[in-house]
C-alpha positions as CSV (number, residue, x, y, z in Angstrom):
1,M,23.9,115.1,101.7
2,S,26.6,117.3,100.2
3,N,26.6,120.9,101.1
4,N,28.6,122.1,98.1
5,R,27.5,123.7,94.9
6,Y,28.6,120.7,92.9
7,G,25.7,118.3,93.3
8,G,26.7,114.6,93.6
9,V,30.4,115.4,94.2
10,D,32.3,114.3,97.3
11,S,32.2,117.2,99.8
12,Y,36.0,116.8,100.6
13,A,36.8,116.9,96.8
14,A,34.7,120.1,96.4
15,F,36.5,121.7,99.5
16,F,40.0,120.7,98.4
17,I,39.4,121.9,94.8
18,G,38.3,125.3,96.1
19,Y,41.2,125.4,98.5
20,K,43.7,124.5,95.7
21,A,42.1,127.0,93.2
22,R,42.4,129.8,95.8
23,T,46.1,128.8,96.4
24,L,46.8,128.9,92.7
25,T,45.3,132.4,92.4
26,K,48.0,133.6,94.8
27,S,50.8,132.3,92.6
28,P,52.4,134.7,90.1
29,F,50.9,132.8,87.2
30,F,47.2,133.3,87.9
31,T,44.9,136.2,89.2
32,A,41.8,136.2,91.3
33,D,39.8,136.4,88.1
34,D,41.1,132.9,87.2
35,F,39.5,131.3,90.4
36,E,36.4,129.9,88.8
37,D,38.3,128.7,85.7
38,L,40.9,126.9,87.9
39,Q,38.1,125.4,90.0
40,Q,36.5,124.0,86.8
41,E,39.8,122.7,85.5
42,L,40.5,120.9,88.8
43,M,37.0,119.6,89.0
44,L,37.3,118.1,85.5
45,A,40.6,116.4,86.5
46,Y,38.9,115.0,89.6
47,L,35.8,113.7,87.7
48,H,38.0,112.1,85.0
49,A,40.2,110.4,87.6
50,W,37.4,109.3,90.0
51,P,36.4,106.2,88.1
52,S,39.9,104.8,88.5
53,F,39.7,105.1,92.3
54,D,39.9,101.7,94.1
55,E,39.1,101.7,97.9
56,S,41.1,98.6,98.4
57,K,44.3,100.3,97.3
58,G,44.1,103.6,99.2
59,D,42.3,106.3,101.1
60,R,39.7,108.4,99.3
61,R,41.2,111.7,100.6
62,S,44.7,110.8,99.6
63,F,43.5,109.9,96.1
64,I,41.6,113.3,95.8
65,K,44.6,115.2,97.0
66,S,47.1,113.5,94.7
67,V,44.8,114.0,91.6
68,I,44.1,117.7,92.4
69,N,47.8,118.4,93.4
70,N,49.1,116.7,90.2
71,H,46.7,118.6,88.0
72,A,47.6,121.9,89.8
73,I,51.3,121.3,89.1
74,N,50.4,120.7,85.4
75,L,48.5,123.9,85.3
76,I,51.4,125.9,86.8
77,A,53.8,124.2,84.3
78,E,51.5,125.1,81.4
79,A,51.2,128.7,82.6
80,E,54.9,129.0,83.1
81,T,55.5,127.8,79.6
82,Q,53.2,130.4,78.2
83,K,55.0,133.1,80.1
84,R,58.3,131.9,78.6
85,W,56.9,132.2,75.1
86,T,59.0,134.7,73.2
87,G,56.1,136.0,71.1
88,Q,57.7,134.7,67.8
89,K,55.5,132.8,65.5
90,E,55.6,132.0,61.8
91,L,53.4,134.2,59.6
92,S,52.6,134.2,55.9
93,L,54.1,137.2,54.0
94,S,50.6,137.8,52.7
95,T,49.2,138.3,56.2
96,T,47.2,141.5,56.4
97,M,48.3,144.1,59.0
98,G,46.5,147.1,60.3
99,D,42.9,148.0,60.4
100,E,40.3,147.9,57.7
101,E,41.1,151.5,56.4
102,S,44.8,151.3,56.3
103,S,45.7,147.7,55.9
104,M,48.8,146.3,54.1
105,E,50.4,143.0,53.7
106,L,53.4,142.0,55.8
107,L,55.6,141.7,52.6
108,D,55.0,145.4,51.9
109,S,56.4,146.4,55.3
110,I,59.8,144.7,54.7
111,A,62.2,147.4,53.6
112,S,64.8,145.2,51.8
113,E,65.7,141.7,51.0
114,Q,68.2,141.7,53.8
115,A,65.5,142.4,56.4
116,L,63.5,139.5,54.9
117,W,66.1,136.9,55.7
118,G,67.2,138.5,58.9
119,D,70.8,139.2,57.9
120,S,71.5,142.6,59.3
121,F,75.1,142.4,58.2
122,A,74.3,141.4,54.6
123,S,75.0,144.8,53.3
124,N,78.5,144.7,54.9
125,S,79.0,141.2,53.5
126,Y,78.2,142.6,50.0
127,L,80.6,145.5,50.5
128,M,83.3,143.2,51.6
129,A,82.8,140.9,48.6
130,E,82.9,143.9,46.3
131,H,86.1,145.1,48.0
132,N,87.7,141.6,47.6
133,M,86.8,141.6,43.9
134,D,88.3,145.0,43.5
135,M,91.5,143.9,45.3
136,S,91.8,140.8,43.1
137,K,91.7,143.1,40.0
138,V,94.2,145.5,41.5
139,L,96.5,142.7,42.5
140,A,96.4,141.2,39.0
141,E,97.5,144.6,37.5
142,M,100.0,145.4,40.3
143,P,103.8,145.3,39.4
144,E,105.4,142.1,40.7
145,D,107.7,143.7,43.3
146,I,104.8,145.7,44.9
147,R,102.5,142.6,44.8
148,S,105.1,140.5,46.6
149,T,105.4,143.3,49.3
150,Y,101.7,143.3,49.6
151,E,101.5,139.6,50.1
152,L,104.3,139.6,52.6
153,L,102.8,142.4,54.7
154,K,99.2,141.2,54.4
155,Y,99.4,139.2,57.6
156,Q,102.8,140.3,59.1
157,S,104.2,143.5,60.4
158,I,107.4,144.9,58.8
159,T,109.5,143.5,61.8
160,E,107.9,140.0,61.5
161,A,108.4,139.9,57.8
162,S,112.0,141.0,58.2
163,H,112.7,138.2,60.6
164,S,110.9,135.6,58.6
165,T,112.5,136.5,55.2
166,G,115.9,137.9,56.2
167,I,115.2,141.1,54.3
168,P,116.4,144.2,56.2
169,R,113.6,146.2,57.9
170,T,114.7,149.4,56.1
171,T,114.3,147.7,52.7
172,L,110.8,146.4,53.7
173,S,109.9,149.9,55.0
174,S,110.8,151.5,51.7
175,R,108.9,148.8,49.8
176,A,105.8,149.4,52.1
177,K,106.1,153.1,51.4
178,R,106.0,152.4,47.6
179,L,103.0,150.0,48.1
180,R,101.1,152.8,50.1
181,E,101.8,155.3,47.3
182,Y,100.7,152.9,44.7
183,L,97.4,152.2,46.5
184,E,96.9,155.9,47.2
185,K,97.2,156.6,43.5
186,L,94.4,154.1,42.9
187,G,92.3,155.6,45.7
188,L,92.4,152.3,47.7
189,R,94.5,153.2,50.8
190,E,92.5,153.1,54.1
């Protein structure tokens, strides 16, 4: 007769399940409070697998050990996966937040449309787009000689532009000075 608290269960299985559950509680994924839950999980795994045991193919104890060990590994993998969870999940914007007295919908807590879509640089993008539109307008109204200097010095230094075009550096420097004065007059020099 079995001396374990699980009536009708193999005594070696009950012993090994207890041993493995105790071992799992010493791992970083479980606490001592999880002992009974782990025992039940392992017992269920054993009970589900037991009907497939065939004495002619192997030893009873080896079968019990492999079933319990495999399920223990699965429990650890599952616990490890939960610990890796980042805490992000999808919520409806109409989800209520707070307690009963001071509740509000998630949508009400979002300060701006940029925060809604997660583009923290959106305001900078809008400013850059406005700046580009302003520059297009300024370039269209700019005198031809100043515009050609602007286009030339947009991606090159005065020295590089002088070498690539053959225009003397002093001439390009004086044109750059006129360009700066023109942009300052419009309030666009940075």
